[in-house]
C-alpha positions, 0 to 999 in steps of 0.5 A: 499500500502507497504512502497516499493509500495509507494517508487516505485509509487512515482519514476514512478510519478516523472519519468513520470513528468520529461518526461512530461516536456521534451515533452513539452517544447524542445529548440531548440535554444539550441540544435542547439547552442549545435550542433555548439559548437560540431565542436569547440570541433573537431577543429584542428590547432591554434585556435582563441581567441573566441574559446568557449571550453577553453579545447582545445588548438593549435594542428596539427600546422605542419599538411602538413609539410612532403609534404612541405605544410600547412595543418594545420586547418580542424576538426578532425575525431570523437575520433580520431586526423586524418583528413579524407577529404572526410567525412569533405568535406561532412560535410562541404556541409550539414552545408552550405546547412542547413545554406542556408536552415534554416540561416533566422531561426537561429538567433543569431546562425547564425555566429556560423554556418558560422564560423563552415563552414568556418573553414572547408573551410579555410582548404579544401582551402589549400588542393586544392590550395596548389600544382598545380595538386594535391588535398590533402585530408586527415593527419594522419595514421588511421592504426596508430592513431586507435591504441591509444587515446589520446588528439590532443595536446599531439598526437606523431603519424604519420601526413602522408599526402595524396593526389590525383593527376592525376596519383592516381585520387580521382573523388569522393573526389574531387566532394565532395570538390567541392560541399562543396566549391559551396555550401559555396559559397552560404552562404558567398555570401552576407556576404563576396564577396570576400572570396565567389569569391575564393569559387566558382573559386576553386569549379569550378577548383576541379570539372573539375580535378574530370571531367578530372582525373576519379578514386576511391580515395579508390583504390588509397589510398588504406588502409588509406581510407578502411575500414575507409571512402570507396568510394562505390557508384561509382566515374564517374562524368558526365560533365553538360555543364550548370555549370557555 
């Protein structure tokens, strides 16, 4: 066997041993911890003292100012600095469902999961409760923001505020926001009853808003929603008399 063939064989053998080690020793606890850590990197607003990702700092502190409301907080979307409430509400819902289903198996990560959920719901509560008759559904102009790539701490793009209302309905985004509140209500029911009750009360109000003012938020917001997060599956919300 020539020297080059021997080297190739040793490299292949090393790769096989490494792959075998990875396959036999998956660390799911570490994977879960890092998955939750990702959300800290996406945080907007005033960051808490226990923030683990230290290269992030406060940003978007005046979000909502153009509408004279406080919409700081929540999560930035993907690699940009826009806050799209439709996918954010869905993400919060799924985080809550996962915590409800697997919380007892999360170990010490359960607190991180609750923190990630609450960072989302605290912001969504501001969006739902700040102005009667309106549900704020996003901050930032995606058409401008997506043309640059900058740190949230340094962003200088417009922080346009978007909302749905009786005249510009968005039953799809409203229903998803209600779902986020309802799912989070179950997560916090035992650990923070007061907060949990507020989530449930707000979920009912936003769900009623979705029922009463039906229409697609994609139609109401136009280019601020599409082609970024369009609503494709329909917006009609059916009343459920059993919802209490």
